[in-house]
C-alpha positions as a Python dict, from the first residue, in 0.01 Angstrom:
ca = {
    (1, 'M'): (0, 0, 0),
    (2, 'K'): (104, 324, -161),
    (3, 'R'): (-114, 482, -423),
    (4, 'P'): (34, 460, -776),
    (5, 'I'): (176, 767, -941),
    (6, 'L'): (-83, 875, -1196),
    (7, 'A'): (13, 940, -1556),
    (8, 'P'): (-71, 1286, -1697),
    (9, 'L'): (-348, 1162, -1923),
    (10, 'Y'): (-496, 965, -1639),
    (11, 'L'): (-508, 1281, -1428),
    (12, 'A'): (-713, 1430, -1709),
    (13, 'L'): (-946, 1135, -1674),
    (14, 'L'): (-993, 1200, -1304),
    (15, 'T'): (-1067, 1568, -1350),
    (16, 'A'): (-1265, 1561, -1672),
    (17, 'L'): (-1471, 1245, -1663),
    (18, 'G'): (-1719, 1274, -1383),
    (19, 'A'): (-1958, 986, -1444),
    (20, 'P'): (-1831, 764, -1726),
    (21, 'S'): (-2014, 791, -2054),
    (22, 'S'): (-2247, 507, -2145),
    (23, 'Q'): (-2115, 528, -2500),
    (24, 'A'): (-1809, 343, -2619),
    (25, 'T'): (-1605, 332, -2934),
    (26, 'D'): (-1728, 45, -3148),
    (27, 'L'): (-1578, 21, -3493),
    (28, 'D'): (-1757, -187, -3753),
    (29, 'W'): (-1448, -393, -3836),
    (30, 'V'): (-1395, -539, -3487),
    (31, 'D'): (-1632, -837, -3499),
    (32, 'S'): (-1525, -952, -3843),
    (33, 'A'): (-1156, -902, -3762),
    (34, 'V'): (-1187, -1107, -3445),
    (35, 'S'): (-1376, -1379, -3631),
    (36, 'S'): (-1102, -1392, -3894),
    (37, 'V'): (-835, -1483, -3635),
    (38, 'N'): (-1047, -1718, -3425),
    (39, 'Q'): (-924, -2041, -3580),
    (40, 'Q'): (-565, -1924, -3555),
    (41, 'V'): (-618, -1849, -3186),
    (42, 'I'): (-758, -2199, -3133),
    (43, 'D'): (-466, -2357, -3320),
    (44, 'L'): (-209, -2152, -3127),
    (45, 'R'): (-371, -2241, -2798),
    (46, 'R'): (-368, -2613, -2878),
    (47, 'T'): (-1, -2599, -2978),
    (48, 'I'): (95, -2415, -2660),
    (49, 'H'): (-123, -2644, -2450),
    (50, 'Q'): (43, -2954, -2592),
    (51, 'H'): (391, -2814, -2524),
    (52, 'P'): (369, -2646, -2183),
    (53, 'E'): (672, -2503, -2007),
    (54, 'L'): (731, -2418, -1643),
    (55, 'G'): (810, -2070, -1514),
    (56, 'N'): (1136, -1920, -1644),
    (57, 'Q'): (1162, -2210, -1891),
    (58, 'E'): (916, -2078, -2153),
    (59, 'V'): (1176, -2087, -2429),
    (60, 'Q'): (966, -2249, -2704),
    (61, 'T'): (657, -2051, -2605),
    (62, 'A'): (852, -1724, -2612),
    (63, 'A'): (996, -1810, -2955),
    (64, 'L'): (647, -1879, -3089),
    (65, 'V'): (519, -1552, -2945),
    (66, 'A'): (807, -1351, -3089),
    (67, 'A'): (761, -1508, -3433),
    (68, 'Q'): (389, -1433, -3434),
    (69, 'L'): (444, -1070, -3333),
    (70, 'K'): (716, -1020, -3593),
    (71, 'A'): (487, -1165, -3860),
    (72, 'S'): (248, -879, -3782),
    (73, 'N'): (531, -623, -3809),
    (74, 'I'): (526, -554, -3437),
    (75, 'E'): (851, -444, -3272),
    (76, 'V'): (977, -725, -3046),
    (77, 'R'): (1209, -747, -2745),
    (78, 'T'): (1294, -1088, -2602),
    (79, 'Q'): (1453, -1218, -2280),
    (80, 'V'): (1269, -958, -2074),
    (81, 'G'): (1228, -1080, -1717),
    (82, 'K'): (1436, -1381, -1832),
    (83, 'T'): (1206, -1549, -2086),
    (84, 'G'): (944, -1277, -2135),
    (85, 'V'): (856, -1109, -2464),
    (86, 'V'): (751, -747, -2517),
    (87, 'G'): (582, -630, -2836),
    (88, 'V'): (531, -263, -2925),
    (89, 'L'): (271, -155, -3180),
    (90, 'K'): (254, 214, -3273),
    (91, 'G'): (-80, 334, -3403),
    (92, 'A'): (-105, 582, -3687),
    (93, 'L'): (-281, 841, -3468),
    (94, 'P'): (-145, 1017, -3161),
    (95, 'G'): (-260, 888, -2825),
    (96, 'P'): (-168, 719, -2496),
    (97, 'V'): (46, 412, -2428),
    (98, 'V'): (-147, 115, -2290),
    (99, 'A'): (-28, -235, -2204),
    (100, 'L'): (-199, -571, -2242),
    (101, 'R'): (-53, -858, -2040),
    (102, 'A'): (-68, -1237, -2077),
    (103, 'D'): (119, -1499, -1873),
    (104, 'M'): (288, -1792, -2048),
    (105, 'D'): (391, -2045, -1780),
    (106, 'A'): (237, -2381, -1695),
    (107, 'L'): (212, -2582, -1373),
    (108, 'P'): (375, -2903, -1239),
    (109, 'V'): (51, -3099, -1284),
    (110, 'K'): (-11, -3426, -1471),
    (111, 'E'): (-293, -3369, -1718),
    (112, 'A'): (-596, -3599, -1698),
    (113, 'T'): (-834, -3432, -1947),
    (114, 'N'): (-795, -3686, -2232),
    (115, 'L'): (-807, -3398, -2480),
    (116, 'P'): (-658, -3490, -2821),
    (117, 'F'): (-398, -3217, -2760),
    (118, 'A'): (-341, -3301, -2393),
    (119, 'S'): (6, -3247, -2256),
    (120, 'Q'): (244, -3540, -2222),
    (121, 'A'): (530, -3307, -2135),
    (122, 'T'): (765, -3311, -1841),
    (123, 'G'): (996, -3046, -1708),
    (124, 'V'): (1261, -2996, -1445),
    (125, 'R'): (1159, -2811, -1133),
    (126, 'L'): (1428, -2749, -874),
    (127, 'G'): (1625, -3044, -1006),
    (128, 'K'): (1335, -3291, -1017),
    (129, 'T'): (1153, -3411, -1327),
    (130, 'V'): (780, -3332, -1300),
    (131, 'P'): (477, -3352, -1532),
    (132, 'V'): (372, -3019, -1683),
    (133, 'M'): (25, -2894, -1777),
    (134, 'H'): (-145, -2567, -1860),
    (135, 'A'): (-384, -2617, -1570),
    (136, 'C'): (-461, -2249, -1521),
    (137, 'G'): (-530, -2133, -1876),
    (138, 'H'): (-213, -1937, -1946),
    (139, 'D'): (-201, -2106, -2285),
    (140, 'T'): (-534, -1941, -2365),
    (141, 'H'): (-416, -1603, -2237),
    (142, 'T'): (-113, -1616, -2465),
    (143, 'A'): (-313, -1727, -2769),
    (144, 'M'): (-588, -1469, -2717),
    (145, 'L'): (-340, -1185, -2678),
    (146, 'L'): (-159, -1297, -2994),
    (147, 'G'): (-494, -1290, -3172),
    (148, 'A'): (-564, -940, -3043),
    (149, 'A'): (-215, -828, -3148),
    (150, 'K'): (-278, -946, -3503),
    (151, 'V'): (-617, -773, -3519),
    (152, 'L'): (-475, -446, -3387),
    (153, 'A'): (-171, -462, -3615),
    (154, 'E'): (-393, -510, -3920),
    (155, 'H'): (-581, -193, -3821),
    (156, 'R'): (-295, 17, -3692),
    (157, 'D'): (-400, 298, -3925),
    (158, 'Q'): (-705, 346, -3700),
    (159, 'L'): (-527, 314, -3366),
    (160, 'R'): (-473, 608, -3135),
    (161, 'G'): (-151, 574, -2941),
    (162, 'T'): (75, 277, -2873),
    (163, 'V'): (4, -74, -2749),
    (164, 'V'): (262, -266, -2543),
    (165, 'F'): (206, -643, -2538),
    (166, 'L'): (354, -808, -2229),
    (167, 'F'): (401, -1185, -2250),
    (168, 'Q'): (518, -1269, -1900),
    (169, 'P'): (697, -1574, -1758),
    (170, 'A'): (670, -1727, -1412),
    (171, 'E'): (337, -1594, -1287),
    (172, 'E'): (296, -1926, -1103),
    (173, 'G'): (654, -1917, -977),
    (174, 'A'): (987, -2007, -1133),
    (175, 'A'): (1099, -2367, -1185),
    (176, 'D'): (1461, -2263, -1137),
    (177, 'V'): (1412, -2050, -823),
    (178, 'D'): (1308, -2190, -486),
    (179, 'E'): (1006, -2003, -352),
    (180, 'F'): (1205, -1918, -39),
    (181, 'Q'): (1495, -1772, -236),
    (182, 'T'): (1444, -1404, -165),
    (183, 'D'): (1723, -1246, -369),
    (184, 'T'): (1583, -1314, -718),
    (185, 'L'): (1297, -1128, -886),
    (186, 'I'): (1066, -1334, -1107),
    (187, 'G'): (751, -1286, -1311),
    (188, 'A'): (598, -939, -1318),
    (189, 'Q'): (868, -796, -1091),
    (190, 'A'): (1141, -916, -1328),
    (191, 'M'): (954, -773, -1627),
    (192, 'I'): (924, -436, -1452),
    (193, 'R'): (1290, -446, -1350),
    (194, 'D'): (1390, -503, -1714),
    (195, 'G'): (1195, -200, -1831),
    (196, 'A'): (891, -369, -1984),
    (197, 'M'): (675, -70, -1893),
    (198, 'D'): (930, 204, -1957),
    (199, 'S'): (1009, 209, -2329),
    (200, 'P'): (761, 342, -2419),
    (201, 'K'): (624, 444, -2080),
    (202, 'V'): (296, 269, -2009),
    (203, 'E'): (19, 469, -1843),
    (204, 'A'): (-251, 200, -1799),
    (205, 'I'): (-254, -179, -1811),
    (206, 'F'): (-519, -445, -1875),
    (207, 'A'): (-537, -823, -1844),
    (208, 'L'): (-793, -1101, -1826),
    (209, 'H'): (-796, -1450, -1677),
    (210, 'V'): (-1006, -1750, -1776),
    (211, 'M'): (-1203, -1901, -1489),
    (212, 'A'): (-1365, -2243, -1468),
    (213, 'G'): (-1710, -2245, -1315),
    (214, 'Y'): (-1804, -1921, -1490),
    (215, 'P'): (-2004, -1931, -1818),
    (216, 'S'): (-1818, -1897, -2148),
    (217, 'G'): (-1837, -1563, -2322),
    (218, 'H'): (-1917, -1377, -2000),
    (219, 'L'): (-1690, -1113, -1848),
    (220, 'F'): (-1670, -1044, -1475),
    (221, 'Y'): (-1516, -739, -1311),
    (222, 'K'): (-1491, -552, -983),
    (223, 'A'): (-1358, -209, -896),
    (224, 'G'): (-1108, -189, -611),
    (225, 'T'): (-975, -505, -447),
    (226, 'V'): (-1027, -800, -679),
    (227, 'L'): (-769, -1063, -570),
    (228, 'N'): (-587, -1145, -248),
    (229, 'S'): (-229, -1078, -156),
    (230, 'S'): (5, -1376, -125),
    (231, 'D'): (294, -1436, 114),
    (232, 'S'): (474, -1761, 193),
    (233, 'F'): (631, -1866, 520),
    (234, 'R'): (876, -2132, 631),
    (235, 'I'): (927, -2219, 996),
    (236, 'Q'): (1223, -2433, 1102),
    (237, 'L'): (1208, -2564, 1457),
    (238, 'K'): (1499, -2709, 1652),
    (239, 'G'): (1444, -2911, 1968),
    (240, 'Q'): (1633, -3195, 2132),
    (241, 'Q'): (1600, -3547, 1998),
    (242, 'T'): (1504, -3819, 2242),
    (243, 'H'): (1330, -4155, 2270),
    (244, 'G'): (955, -4146, 2218),
    (245, 'S'): (905, -4328, 2548),
    (246, 'A'): (1075, -4049, 2745),
    (247, 'P'): (968, -3713, 2599),
    (248, 'W'): (1070, -3531, 2919),
    (249, 'S'): (1434, -3596, 2836),
    (250, 'G'): (1419, -3387, 2519),
    (251, 'N'): (1237, -3094, 2360),
    (252, 'D'): (971, -3191, 2106),
    (253, 'P'): (947, -2972, 1792),
    (254, 'I'): (636, -3162, 1680),
    (255, 'V'): (440, -3055, 1987),
    (256, 'T'): (582, -2706, 1939),
    (257, 'S'): (450, -2701, 1584),
    (258, 'Q'): (92, -2768, 1693),
    (259, 'G'): (114, -2480, 1938),
    (260, 'I'): (241, -2248, 1665),
    (261, 'I'): (-22, -2361, 1413),
    (262, 'A'): (-304, -2300, 1662),
    (263, 'A'): (-163, -1963, 1767),
    (264, 'M'): (-121, -1843, 1408),
    (265, 'Q'): (-497, -1877, 1362),
    (266, 'T'): (-547, -1626, 1642),
    (267, 'L'): (-357, -1369, 1439),
    (268, 'V'): (-666, -1362, 1219),
    (269, 'S'): (-940, -1429, 1475),
    (270, 'R'): (-810, -1206, 1755),
    (271, 'R'): (-537, -967, 1640),
    (272, 'I'): (-644, -804, 1315),
    (273, 'D'): (-929, -565, 1247),
    (274, 'L'): (-1170, -783, 1051),
    (275, 'T'): (-1390, -485, 969),
    (276, 'K'): (-1127, -400, 706),
    (277, 'G'): (-1136, -735, 525),
    (278, 'M'): (-1020, -1094, 567),
    (279, 'G'): (-708, -1299, 619),
    (280, 'V'): (-617, -1667, 591),
    (281, 'I'): (-310, -1848, 724),
    (282, 'S'): (-273, -2206, 602),
    (283, 'V'): (3, -2458, 671),
    (284, 'G'): (64, -2670, 361),
    (285, 'T'): (357, -2895, 456),
    (286, 'I'): (505, -3041, 774),
    (287, 'N'): (819, -3251, 759),
    (288, 'A'): (985, -3411, 1059),
    (289, 'G'): (1108, -3736, 1201),
    (290, 'S'): (1234, -4069, 1074),
    (291, 'A'): (1079, -4329, 1304),
    (292, 'A'): (762, -4373, 1510),
    (293, 'N'): (949, -4408, 1840),
    (294, 'I'): (1193, -4119, 1804),
    (295, 'I'): (1113, -3757, 1884),
    (296, 'P'): (1310, -3567, 1619),
    (297, 'E'): (1546, -3279, 1668),
    (298, 'T'): (1412, -3066, 1382),
    (299, 'L'): (1088, -2989, 1201),
    (300, 'E'): (1006, -2772, 901),
    (301, 'M'): (667, -2644, 798),
    (302, 'T'): (562, -2414, 517),
    (303, 'G'): (244, -2231, 435),
    (304, 'T'): (70, -1935, 279),
    (305, 'I'): (-86, -1610, 398),
    (306, 'R'): (-367, -1451, 195),
    (307, 'T'): (-549, -1123, 264),
    (308, 'N'): (-764, -877, 75),
    (309, 'N'): (-648, -568, 263),
    (310, 'A'): (-301, -413, 277),
    (311, 'D'): (-332, -314, 645),
    (312, 'I'): (-435, -665, 744),
    (313, 'R'): (-147, -808, 544),
    (314, 'D'): (103, -575, 712),
    (315, 'S'): (-38, -655, 1056),
    (316, 'I'): (-4, -1032, 1009),
    (317, 'L'): (348, -1002, 871),
    (318, 'Q'): (454, -783, 1164),
    (319, 'K'): (292, -992, 1438),
    (320, 'M'): (385, -1339, 1317),
    (321, 'P'): (761, -1332, 1397),
    (322, 'P'): (734, -1254, 1772),
    (323, 'L'): (443, -1496, 1807),
    (324, 'V'): (636, -1785, 1648),
    (325, 'S'): (953, -1707, 1842),
    (326, 'G'): (771, -1675, 2174),
    (327, 'I'): (579, -2001, 2145),
    (328, 'A'): (888, -2191, 2034),
    (329, 'S'): (1076, -2058, 2335),
    (330, 'A'): (793, -2154, 2570),
    (331, 'Y'): (824, -2514, 2447),
    (332, 'G'): (1200, -2513, 2493),
    (333, 'T'): (1274, -2505, 2121),
    (334, 'E'): (1418, -2254, 1876),
    (335, 'A'): (1241, -2118, 1567),
    (336, 'K'): (1364, -1961, 1245),
    (337, 'L'): (1088, -1792, 1045),
    (338, 'L'): (1129, -1682, 684),
    (339, 'L'): (858, -1470, 522),
    (340, 'V'): (851, -1423, 145),
    (341, 'N'): (634, -1158, -19),
    (342, 'N'): (486, -1304, -339),
    (343, 'A'): (224, -1050, -446),
    (344, 'P'): (33, -754, -302),
    (345, 'V'): (-343, -726, -310),
    (346, 'T'): (-459, -687, -672),
    (347, 'I'): (-651, -360, -697),
    (348, 'N'): (-848, -249, -1001),
    (349, 'D'): (-832, 128, -1023),
    (350, 'P'): (-1193, 233, -950),
    (351, 'T'): (-1213, 521, -1197),
    (352, 'L'): (-1047, 327, -1476),
    (353, 'T'): (-1272, 27, -1409),
    (354, 'E'): (-1595, 222, -1425),
    (355, 'A'): (-1478, 409, -1735),
    (356, 'M'): (-1409, 82, -1919),
    (357, 'V'): (-1738, -95, -1842),
    (358, 'P'): (-1888, 21, -2176),
    (359, 'A'): (-1590, -137, -2353),
    (360, 'L'): (-1655, -464, -2171),
    (361, 'E'): (-2017, -447, -2285),
    (362, 'L'): (-1900, -418, -2645),
    (363, 'A'): (-1684, -727, -2600),
    (364, 'A'): (-1963, -931, -2439),
    (365, 'P'): (-2302, -764, -2499),
    (366, 'G'): (-2543, -849, -2220),
    (367, 'K'): (-2289, -1080, -2059),
    (368, 'V'): (-2095, -847, -1830),
    (369, 'Q'): (-2136, -887, -1455),
    (370, 'R'): (-1998, -699, -1157),
    (371, 'L'): (-1855, -930, -890),
    (372, 'E'): (-2000, -878, -544),
    (373, 'S'): (-1677, -964, -366),
    (374, 'S'): (-1311, -1019, -439),
    (375, 'L'): (-1180, -1365, -526),
    (376, 'S'): (-942, -1568, -309),
    (377, 'P'): (-650, -1639, -550),
    (378, 'S'): (-357, -1404, -597),
    (379, 'E'): (-186, -1257, -904),
    (380, 'D'): (143, -1080, -963),
    (381, 'F'): (-45, -848, -1202),
    (382, 'S'): (-74, -653, -877),
    (383, 'Y'): (283, -527, -925),
    (384, 'Y'): (193, -365, -1257),
    (385, 'A'): (-116, -214, -1098),
    (386, 'Q'): (104, -54, -832),
    (387, 'K'): (297, 125, -1106),
    (388, 'V'): (5, 246, -1320),
    (389, 'P'): (-376, 220, -1307),
    (390, 'G'): (-477, -136, -1394),
    (391, 'L'): (-785, -341, -1472),
    (392, 'F'): (-793, -720, -1430),
    (393, 'V'): (-1110, -898, -1547),
    (394, 'F'): (-1226, -1258, -1563),
    (395, 'L'): (-1349, -1454, -1864),
    (396, 'G'): (-1581, -1751, -1819),
    (397, 'A'): (-1433, -2081, -1940),
    (398, 'T'): (-1715, -2333, -1887),
    (399, 'P'): (-1987, -2388, -2152),
    (400, 'E'): (-2322, -2234, -2068),
    (401, 'G'): (-2576, -2497, -1971),
    (402, 'Q'): (-2329, -2703, -1769),
    (403, 'D'): (-2342, -2720, -1390),
    (404, 'M'): (-2089, -2453, -1299),
    (405, 'S'): (-2035, -2603, -954),
    (406, 'K'): (-1905, -2926, -1108),
    (407, 'A'): (-1649, -2772, -1344),
    (408, 'P'): (-1292, -2873, -1248),
    (409, 'N'): (-1127, -2567, -1098),
    (410, 'N'): (-820, -2388, -1224),
    (411, 'H'): (-510, -2589, -1121),
    (412, 'S'): (-700, -2918, -1143),
    (413, 'P'): (-555, -3194, -1367),
    (414, 'Y'): (-904, -3203, -1524),
    (415, 'F'): (-919, -2827, -1592),
    (416, 'T'): (-1045, -2738, -1941),
    (417, 'V'): (-1135, -2420, -2126),
    (418, 'D'): (-1425, -2388, -2371),
    (419, 'E'): (-1276, -2269, -2700),
    (420, 'A'): (-1598, -2079, -2775),
    (421, 'T'): (-1493, -1819, -2518),
    (422, 'F'): (-1176, -1717, -2704),
    (423, 'A'): (-1347, -1467, -2935),
    (424, 'T'): (-1476, -1274, -2634),
    (425, 'G'): (-1128, -1266, -2483),
    (426, 'V'): (-971, -1138, -2805),
    (427, 'K'): (-1243, -878, -2844),
    (428, 'A'): (-1199, -760, -2484),
    (429, 'H'): (-831, -689, -2547),
    (430, 'V'): (-916, -500, -2866),
    (431, 'Q'): (-1188, -295, -2699),
    (432, 'F'): (-955, -201, -2412),
    (433, 'V'): (-719, -48, -2667),
    (434, 'L'): (-987, 121, -2876),
    (435, 'N'): (-1172, 273, -2582),
    (436, 'Y'): (-898, 379, -2345),
    (437, 'P'): (-784, 688, -2542),
    (438, 'E'): (-1120, 863, -2524),
    (439, 'R'): (-1156, 766, -2158),
    (440, 'A'): (-809, 902, -2082),
    (441, 'K'): (-887, 1231, -2250),
    (442, 'G'): (-1228, 1260, -2096),
    (443, 'K'): (-1399, 1316, -2428),
    (444, 'S'): (-1510, 1126, -2737),
}
């Protein structure tokens, strides 16, 4: 992975900061301003949660976002990255341009929470009607960023620089684009393509993500690698159909598939340098055959590749094609492998991360924790963080006092978010904006 090109003010940070100051900008209006929008954030979240939309179909959500931003006299651009919304707020004082990002899309999951505002919605995904639920908390991300936008807009006379609000579609994938369709950009890549970070030019970007199984009101961060990369694969095997009683008269793609599945695991266990990090190759679907006594002609399997190191990712992606082709040939079958790059490793810029820890402490006093290791999911926030220094943090979503190990995980039909955590999320966004200018300049 190439290092991002550093913005001029960020270069000043590198040269002037040294060890980050333990002091942070804390204005006396922040707590009261956040409290004043808390109920609105809750109401917005419940509305969005009850009316979820799949990736690239966030039409109603985008309209709500645009209306809320315009009500705060924030400049708005719509249809960015297809259904994305960009808001631009110019502070009264000179300073840098920073971006805050929230994702808006929901998942094809049938909700089972029994919340009074639970989703009953359906959507169309690749031509099929599916249930839809905000099972990953994107409804909360959108509502919290709208709350932060209102707070910042009401105090623009005290803001240094410009804030760009990125409300992004399709972080979980697009409902109108097959995951193996490689000629269409979606999500963060589509937002970047459409200039979301260019007018004005963003020099640093921040985001947070709610996480079940972590206590409400707590913030978690890590410098460097924080989330895995994500790549998808599809393998289509072609053999020769024959009767199940006489396998020698054909070529069995099902037997071939087990050879390929076993061999792919050796890419991790035997052919990458595990001192650099980790890798996982998982097969998620296998489809073949029509009857118990017929060996089929074709088989298709799909899966995912996750790593926390760019070199390991590149090594797996380079070594998988000849391995799959060679094993298929050894079994007398043919293989077509398609690899799709979904997201690079998400990397929090180390200097930016350490410089912003005091701001996190202001957002969640005594409740900020450094993660010991990166987490296994992936995020297309990584594309923004390749363009400019980025910081991606996690916000606890489960009430303190509960057994964290029993909280339904993100993407579960039982996934819930404690509304008491929203104020911390709003405050974190606000503190990012208030504290970045002095960090960027290397002085208070």
